[in-house]
C-alpha positions in Angstrom: 183.4 37.9 99.3 186.2 35.5 100.7 184.3 32.5 99.9 186.2 29.9 97.7 182.7 28.2 96.7 181.1 31.7 95.4 181.1 32.5 91.8 180.1 35.6 89.8 176.8 35.0 88.2 174.5 37.0 85.9 170.6 37.0 86.1 168.4 38.2 83.5 164.4 38.9 84.2 162.2 40.1 81.6 158.8 40.3 83.6 155.2 40.3 83.3 155.1 44.0 83.0 156.8 43.9 79.7 158.7 47.3 80.2 162.2 46.0 79.9 165.1 43.6 81.2 166.4 43.7 84.7 170.1 42.4 84.8 172.1 41.7 88.0 175.7 40.7 88.8 176.1 39.0 92.1 178.5 36.6 93.8 177.2 33.7 95.4 177.6 29.9 96.6 174.2 29.4 95.7 173.4 28.7 99.4 173.6 31.3 102.2 176.3 33.4 100.8 175.0 36.4 98.4 176.7 39.7 97.7 175.2 42.2 95.2 177.8 43.5 92.7 175.7 45.6 89.8 172.5 46.2 88.5 171.3 47.5 85.2 167.8 48.1 83.8 167.2 48.3 80.2 163.9 49.5 78.7 162.1 48.0 75.6 161.2 50.3 73.0 157.4 50.9 72.4 157.2 49.0 69.2 158.8 45.9 70.8 156.7 46.1 73.8 153.6 45.9 71.6 155.0 43.0 69.5 155.8 41.1 72.7 152.4 41.8 74.0 151.0 40.3 70.7 153.1 37.2 71.0 151.7 36.7 74.4 148.2 36.9 73.4 148.9 34.4 70.6 150.7 32.0 72.9 147.8 32.0 75.4 145.5 31.0 72.8 147.4 27.9 72.0 146.7 24.5 73.2 150.3 23.5 73.0 153.3 25.7 72.7 154.2 26.4 68.9 156.4 28.7 67.2 154.7 30.8 64.5 156.2 33.5 62.6 155.6 36.7 64.8 156.6 34.6 67.9 159.7 33.3 66.3 160.7 37.0 65.3 160.0 38.3 68.8 162.3 35.7 70.4 165.1 36.6 68.2 164.5 40.2 69.1 164.2 39.3 72.7 167.5 37.6 72.8 169.3 40.6 71.1 167.9 42.9 74.0 169.3 40.4 76.5 172.6 40.3 74.8 172.7 44.1 74.9 171.7 44.1 78.4 174.6 41.6 79.4 177.0 43.8 77.5 175.9 46.8 79.3 175.8 45.2 82.6 179.5 44.0 82.3 180.6 47.6 81.1 179.0 49.3 84.2 180.4 46.3 86.6 184.0 46.9 85.3 184.0 42.9 84.9 184.6 41.0 81.7 182.9 38.0 80.4 185.6 35.6 81.4 185.2 36.7 85.0 181.5 35.1 85.2 180.6 31.6 85.8 177.1 31.5 84.5 174.2 33.4 83.3 170.6 32.6 84.7 168.4 33.5 81.7 164.6 33.5 82.5 163.6 34.6 79.1 160.1 36.0 78.8 156.9 34.1 79.7 154.6 34.3 76.8 151.9 31.7 78.2 151.9 30.1 81.6 149.6 27.1 81.7 150.2 24.8 84.3 146.4 23.7 84.1 147.5 22.3 80.5 150.9 20.8 81.6 153.0 23.4 80.4 154.7 26.9 80.5 156.7 28.7 77.8 159.4 31.2 78.1 161.0 32.5 74.9 164.6 33.4 74.6 167.6 31.5 73.0 169.7 30.4 75.6 172.3 28.9 73.3 172.8 32.0 71.1 173.3 34.1 74.7 175.8 31.5 75.5 177.6 32.0 72.2 177.6 35.7 72.5 179.6 35.7 75.5 181.2 32.3 75.9 179.5 31.9 79.1 177.3 28.9 80.3 173.7 29.8 80.5 171.1 28.2 82.5 167.5 28.8 81.0 164.1 27.3 80.7 163.8 27.3 84.6 160.1 26.4 85.0 159.3 23.6 82.4 160.8 20.7 84.4 158.6 21.9 87.6 155.5 21.9 85.7 156.3 18.6 83.8 156.6 17.1 87.2 153.1 18.4 88.3 154.2 21.7 90.0 152.9 25.3 89.1 156.4 26.4 87.9 156.1 29.5 89.9 157.1 31.3 92.0 160.7 30.3 91.7 162.2 33.3 94.0 161.4 31.8 97.5 164.5 30.1 97.4 166.5 33.2 97.2 164.1 35.2 99.5 164.9 32.6 102.3 168.7 33.2 101.8 168.2 36.9 102.1 165.7 36.6 104.8 167.9 34.6 107.1 168.1 37.5 109.8 164.4 38.8 109.6 162.0 38.3 112.5 159.5 35.5 111.7 157.1 34.9 110.7 157.8 37.1 107.7 156.3 37.7 104.2 158.0 38.9 101.2 155.7 40.2 98.4 156.9 40.7 94.8 154.9 43.2 92.9 155.7 43.0 89.1 152.9 42.5 86.4 151.7 39.5 88.6 152.2 39.6 92.5 153.4 36.6 94.3 154.3 36.4 98.2 156.9 34.1 100.0 155.8 33.3 103.5 158.6 32.2 106.2 157.0 30.9 109.2 158.2 31.0 112.7 159.5 27.7 112.2 161.5 28.6 109.0 158.9 26.7 106.9 158.4 28.1 103.4 155.0 28.7 101.5 154.8 30.7 98.3 152.2 31.4 95.7 151.0 33.9 93.2 148.4 36.2 94.9 146.7 37.7 91.7 147.5 40.7 89.7 150.0 43.2 90.7 150.8 46.4 88.1 149.7 44.4 85.2 146.0 45.6 84.9 146.8 49.1 86.3 149.3 49.5 83.5 146.9 48.1 80.8 144.5 50.6 82.0 146.7 53.6 82.1 148.1 52.9 78.5 144.6 52.3 77.3 142.8 55.3 78.8 145.4 57.5 80.5 147.9 58.0 77.8 150.6 56.8 80.2 152.8 53.8 80.8 151.8 53.3 84.3 150.2 55.2 87.2 153.4 57.0 88.5 153.3 56.9 92.3 149.8 55.9 92.4 148.8 59.6 91.9 145.8 58.6 89.5 144.3 56.2 91.7 144.8 58.3 94.7 142.3 60.9 92.9 139.6 58.3 92.5 137.1 56.3 94.4 137.0 52.4 94.5 133.9 50.7 92.9 133.4 48.1 95.9 130.9 46.3 93.9 133.0 45.8 90.8 135.9 44.9 93.1 133.7 42.1 95.0 132.7 40.9 91.5 136.4 40.5 90.6 137.3 38.8 93.9 134.5 36.3 93.5 136.7 34.4 91.0 137.2 30.9 92.5 140.9 31.1 91.7 141.3 33.3 94.9 139.9 30.7 97.1 142.1 27.8 95.8 144.7 26.6 98.5 148.3 27.2 97.6 150.6 26.6 95.8 149.2 28.1 92.7 150.2 30.6 90.0 148.4 32.6 87.4 149.1 34.3 84.1 149.0 38.0 83.6 146.1 37.4 81.0 144.0 35.8 83.5 142.2 38.9 84.2 141.3 42.1 82.2 140.4 45.6 82.5 137.1 44.9 81.1 136.0 44.4 84.6 136.2 48.3 85.1 135.1 49.7 81.6 133.0 52.5 82.0 134.5 53.9 85.1 136.5 57.2 85.0 140.1 57.1 84.6 140.8 57.7 88.3 138.0 55.3 89.5 139.0 52.6 87.2 142.8 53.0 88.5 141.7 53.0 92.0 139.4 50.0 91.7 142.3 48.0 89.9 144.9 49.1 92.4 142.3 47.8 95.3 141.9 44.6 93.3 145.7 44.0 93.7 145.5 44.9 97.7 142.4 43.0 98.2 144.2 39.7 96.5 147.1 40.0 98.9 144.8 40.1 101.8 143.0 37.1 100.6 146.1 35.4 100.3 147.0 35.7 103.9 144.1 33.5 104.6 146.1 30.8 103.3 149.1 31.1 105.4 149.2 29.4 108.9 149.9 32.7 110.8 150.0 36.7 110.1 153.5 37.9 109.2 155.0 40.6 111.5 155.7 42.6 108.3 155.2 42.5 104.4 158.5 43.2 103.0 157.7 44.5 99.1 159.9 44.1 96.1 159.4 45.0 92.5 158.3 48.0 90.7 154.9 48.0 92.6 156.7 49.3 95.8 156.8 52.6 94.1 153.0 53.0 94.0 152.4 54.7 97.4 148.8 54.4 96.9 149.0 50.6 96.4 151.2 50.1 99.3 148.7 52.0 101.6 145.8 50.0 100.3 147.7 46.5 100.8 148.7 47.7 104.4 145.0 48.9 105.0 143.3 45.7 103.7 145.7 43.3 105.1 146.2 45.1 108.6 150.0 44.4 108.4 152.8 47.0 108.2 154.2 47.3 104.7 157.6 48.1 104.0 159.8 48.6 101.0 162.6 45.8 101.0 165.3 48.5 100.4 164.8 49.3 104.0 166.6 46.1 104.9 169.5 47.0 102.6 168.0 44.8 99.5 167.7 46.2 96.0 163.9 46.0 95.5 164.4 46.6 91.8 167.1 44.0 91.3 165.8 41.2 93.5 164.3 38.9 90.7 167.3 39.3 88.3 169.6 38.4 91.2 167.3 35.6 92.1 167.7 33.9 88.7 171.5 34.4 89.1 171.2 32.7 92.4 169.3 29.8 90.8 171.8 29.2 87.9 174.5 28.7 90.3 172.1 26.2 92.3 171.5 24.5 89.1 175.4 24.0 88.5 175.7 22.6 92.0 172.7 20.3 91.6 170.6 22.1 94.3 167.0 22.3 93.9 165.0 25.8 93.1 161.5 24.7 93.6 159.7 22.7 96.3 156.6 21.2 97.3 155.6 24.2 99.5 156.4 26.6 96.8 155.4 25.3 93.6 153.6 22.2 94.5 156.1 20.0 93.0 156.1 16.3 94.5 159.6 16.7 95.7 162.4 19.4 95.7 163.6 19.8 92.0 166.6 21.3 90.2 165.3 23.0 87.5 166.6 24.6 84.2 168.4 23.6 81.1 172.2 24.3 80.6 173.4 25.6 77.6 177.2 25.5 77.3 179.1 28.0 74.8 
């Protein structure tokens, strides 16, 4: 990229699926120029995944964030995993730490409670900065929540940069543990919000009943029948009718709603729950998108993709068809936001998080 304003930046994302870390290296000016350089996905081991899940359960039960021994220990482990992910990414890219201008460090959300005025991402930004002698921008959601916003989703500003050439209106749907959508109107206006669950409940169901980490390709759900009565009961939650912007924690729903169903029927019903929530979300935007472009791990679930198309009536496409890397998008976005932080540019907006004004979020940790 021949742009003197561009910098190499690393973005790190440990998502609500709790499966590992996505690490991306991009070159960007934090505005319209973005070039992907390298991507690396590093899985958590099963033991840490369980400890991380327990930390999330404990954090969600708190009135206010407060480190207790398990959560403190998990944060140390989590930070060590991120140090390893950055080292691996640099090794794969052929770059050294001195080449990188900033790291965007999302950390891991152990509890997201904008209803109580807080959100909590664990991860030691100062330790990460010290490990590589690179400036780190972390704690990217708290300022937005403190100002009255939802603190999520944050990716829309990056989606808009990537989508400059798309036909409008367009929608970009991210399917991680939780799903969020970015709607870009024919006037280039931006609306974004969480739609509900994505793969989180499906993964929980398969791990609990199917002895598998996830429903590979949606094969299990494809063999099942959707229990429409249970689905309707799940969709009756008043959260779905709330006008955006809005966000939701992964723990807001549970697999209890489908207990007693067969493995296949439970998987099918939870998959339909994700699809039905996306369809309901489109009732909150001013015009139907021409296509829904899907990023995140959920796009590999063919049954889920087909159900979203069937329930929305909109063509559903993998973002890889646009030349984007659907696995890397979130991590790339946090690299992009870190550069915007350094330049004093906003990362959240009234139409995306409900913030009262465009806000530059994040906390800078200098090495």
